[in-house]
C-alpha positions as CSV (number, residue, x, y, z in Angstrom):
1,M,48.5,34.0,-18.7
2,S,47.4,30.9,-16.8
3,S,45.6,31.0,-13.4
4,Q,48.8,29.9,-11.6
5,E,50.9,32.5,-13.4
6,L,48.4,35.2,-12.3
7,I,48.4,34.0,-8.7
8,E,52.2,34.1,-8.7
9,K,52.4,37.5,-10.2
10,I,49.8,38.9,-7.8
11,A,51.8,37.5,-4.9
12,F,55.0,39.0,-6.3
13,N,53.5,42.4,-6.6
14,V,52.1,42.3,-3.1
15,I,55.6,41.7,-1.8
16,Q,56.8,44.5,-4.0
17,G,54.1,46.8,-2.6
18,R,52.9,47.7,-6.1
19,L,49.2,48.7,-6.2
20,E,49.0,50.0,-9.8
21,A,51.0,49.7,-13.0
22,G,52.6,53.2,-12.5
23,D,54.1,52.2,-9.1
24,E,57.7,51.4,-8.6
25,G,58.7,48.3,-6.6
26,F,61.7,47.2,-4.6
27,D,63.2,45.6,-7.7
28,P,64.2,47.9,-10.6
29,G,62.3,48.1,-13.9
30,L,58.8,47.3,-12.7
31,E,57.2,50.6,-13.3
32,G,54.7,50.3,-16.2
33,Q,54.1,46.6,-15.7
34,P,50.7,45.3,-14.4
35,A,50.5,45.5,-10.6
36,V,48.0,44.1,-8.1
37,T,45.0,46.2,-9.5
38,E,45.5,45.1,-13.1
39,L,46.4,41.5,-12.3
40,M,43.4,41.1,-9.9
41,Q,41.1,42.4,-12.6
42,E,42.5,39.9,-15.1
43,A,42.2,37.1,-12.6
44,L,38.6,37.8,-11.9
45,E,37.7,38.1,-15.6
46,Q,39.3,34.7,-16.2
47,G,37.3,33.2,-13.3
48,V,40.3,32.3,-11.1
49,D,39.0,30.7,-7.9
50,P,38.8,33.5,-5.2
51,K,39.9,31.0,-2.6
52,D,43.1,30.2,-4.6
53,I,43.8,34.0,-4.8
54,V,43.4,34.5,-1.1
55,L,45.5,31.5,-0.1
56,G,48.0,31.4,-3.0
57,A,48.5,35.0,-3.6
58,L,47.6,37.1,-0.7
59,T,48.1,35.0,2.5
60,R,51.4,33.5,1.4
61,S,52.8,36.9,0.1
62,M,52.0,38.6,3.4
63,E,53.7,35.7,5.3
64,I,56.8,36.5,3.2
65,V,56.5,40.2,4.0
66,G,56.2,39.3,7.7
67,E,59.4,37.3,7.4
68,K,61.2,40.2,5.8
69,F,59.9,42.5,8.5
70,E,61.2,40.2,11.2
71,R,64.6,40.2,9.5
72,N,64.6,44.0,9.3
73,E,64.6,43.8,5.5
74,Y,61.3,45.7,5.5
75,L,60.3,48.7,7.5
76,I,56.8,49.6,8.6
77,P,56.1,51.8,5.4
78,D,57.1,48.8,3.3
79,M,54.8,46.5,5.2
80,L,52.0,49.0,5.0
81,A,52.4,49.2,1.2
82,S,52.0,45.5,0.9
83,A,49.1,45.5,3.3
84,E,47.3,48.2,1.2
85,C,47.7,45.9,-1.8
86,V,46.0,43.1,0.1
87,G,43.3,45.4,1.2
88,L,42.5,46.5,-2.3
89,A,42.6,42.9,-3.5
90,M,40.2,41.9,-0.7
91,E,37.8,44.7,-1.7
92,M,37.8,43.4,-5.3
93,L,37.3,39.8,-4.1
94,A,34.5,40.5,-1.6
95,P,31.5,39.9,-3.9
96,H,33.2,36.9,-5.4
97,L,33.9,35.4,-2.0
98,I,30.3,35.7,-1.1
99,K,29.2,34.0,-4.3
100,A,31.7,31.2,-3.7
101,G,30.1,30.6,-0.3
102,I,33.3,31.5,1.7
103,K,32.1,32.4,5.2
104,S,33.5,35.2,7.4
105,K,35.5,34.0,10.4
106,G,33.6,36.5,12.5
107,K,33.3,40.2,13.3
108,F,36.3,41.9,14.7
109,I,36.0,45.4,16.1
110,I,39.2,47.4,16.1
111,A,40.0,50.8,17.5
112,T,42.8,53.1,18.7
113,V,41.7,54.0,22.2
114,A,40.7,57.4,23.4
115,G,43.4,60.1,23.5
116,D,45.5,58.4,20.9
117,L,45.6,59.3,17.2
118,H,48.1,56.8,15.9
119,D,46.7,54.4,13.4
120,I,49.4,52.8,11.2
121,G,49.7,49.7,13.2
122,K,45.9,49.4,13.6
123,N,45.4,49.8,9.9
124,I,47.9,47.1,9.1
125,V,46.2,44.7,11.5
126,A,42.8,45.6,10.0
127,I,43.9,44.9,6.5
128,M,45.5,41.6,7.5
129,L,42.4,40.5,9.3
130,K,40.3,41.3,6.2
131,G,42.8,39.2,4.2
132,A,42.2,36.3,6.6
133,A,38.4,36.5,6.1
134,Y,37.4,38.4,9.3
135,E,34.7,41.0,9.0
136,V,36.5,44.1,10.3
137,I,34.6,47.0,11.9
138,D,37.2,49.8,12.2
139,L,36.1,52.5,14.6
140,G,39.1,54.7,13.9
141,T,41.3,56.6,16.3
142,D,40.6,58.3,19.6
143,V,37.7,56.1,20.3
144,S,35.9,56.3,23.7
145,V,35.3,53.4,25.9
146,E,31.5,53.9,25.5
147,R,31.7,53.8,21.7
148,I,33.6,50.5,21.8
149,L,31.0,49.0,24.1
150,E,28.2,50.3,21.8
151,A,29.9,48.6,18.9
152,V,30.2,45.3,20.8
153,R,26.5,45.4,21.6
154,E,25.5,46.5,18.1
155,H,27.5,44.0,16.1
156,Q,27.6,41.1,18.7
157,A,31.3,40.8,17.7
158,P,33.3,38.0,19.3
159,Y,36.6,39.9,19.0
160,V,37.8,43.4,20.0
161,G,41.3,44.7,19.1
162,L,42.6,47.7,21.0
163,S,45.7,49.8,19.9
164,A,47.7,52.4,21.7
165,L,51.1,54.0,21.1
166,L,51.3,56.1,24.2
167,T,51.9,55.1,27.8
168,T,49.3,57.7,28.8
169,T,46.6,56.1,26.6
170,M,47.3,52.4,27.1
171,R,45.5,52.5,30.4
172,V,42.3,53.1,28.5
173,M,42.6,49.5,27.4
174,G,42.1,48.4,31.0
175,D,39.1,50.7,31.3
176,V,37.5,48.9,28.2
177,V,38.1,45.5,29.8
178,Q,36.6,46.6,33.1
179,R,33.5,48.2,31.4
180,L,33.0,45.0,29.5
181,E,33.0,43.1,32.8
182,D,30.7,45.7,34.4
183,E,28.2,45.6,31.5
184,G,28.1,41.8,31.5
185,L,29.7,41.6,28.0
186,R,33.1,40.2,28.9
187,Q,32.3,36.5,28.4
188,Q,31.1,37.0,24.9
189,V,34.1,38.8,23.5
190,K,37.8,38.2,23.3
191,V,40.0,41.2,23.8
192,L,43.4,41.5,22.0
193,I,45.7,44.4,22.6
194,G,48.8,45.8,20.8
195,G,51.0,48.9,20.4
196,A,54.5,49.9,21.3
197,P,54.1,50.4,25.1
198,T,52.0,47.3,25.6
199,S,53.3,43.8,26.5
200,A,52.1,40.3,27.5
201,E,52.5,41.3,31.1
202,F,50.3,44.4,30.6
203,A,47.7,42.3,28.8
204,Q,47.6,39.9,31.8
205,Q,47.5,42.8,34.2
206,I,44.4,44.4,32.7
207,G,42.6,41.0,31.9
208,A,42.9,41.1,28.1
209,D,42.9,37.7,26.3
210,A,46.0,38.3,24.2
211,Y,48.9,40.6,23.5
212,C,50.0,40.9,19.9
213,K,53.3,42.5,19.0
214,D,52.3,42.9,15.3
215,A,49.7,41.9,12.7
216,F,51.1,38.5,12.1
217,Q,51.0,37.6,15.8
218,A,47.4,38.8,15.9
219,L,46.5,36.3,13.3
220,D,48.3,33.5,15.2
221,K,46.6,34.5,18.5
222,L,43.2,34.4,16.8
223,K,43.7,30.8,15.8
224,T,44.0,29.9,19.5
225,L,41.0,32.1,20.5
226,E,38.5,31.2,17.8
227,T,35.2,30.1,19.2
């Protein structure tokens, strides 16, 4: 199989959400055929350029997944399956990207705020950011304001992403922004927020830098915020 054929097959299987050969896809008859894991292994053994894999297979395929999501052809579990494929591929690629001299776009701290245990949206954003070459530091769920500030100080991260799915917990996002101000850290970090109850108006109200309705918009917003 040529390099281009491998890249196309990896992209196809990301869109199908097939991690391993035993997985089914959206299309019938795919079970038993090589999926992202097997195809990535073959691509790396053949010395396919890691940058070509990221751009040609992973980035483009997730753009297509995003378009399907926008058209309501894919639901969140479908998008999550594709995102998991990208996450695995990025883990396999990581040492090869370093060897190829491909630099990180920067550290991105991500967390679901205190009192909130929802993490599907956060996890999708984290995987997409990894696929876009950001160094993601995932603090998990139910993360206190203090822990987020500690991470900003420790990692000197230029970006923080906050997620909340509850109206009762979204207010913690404002607490984070205020504490960053109080501690003199606000000027060094851009704050992005997202989650079902949040909005652009809420982001403006609490002083966040951007509201992101989904992972794809997060990537778009970052392009405008990159320092």
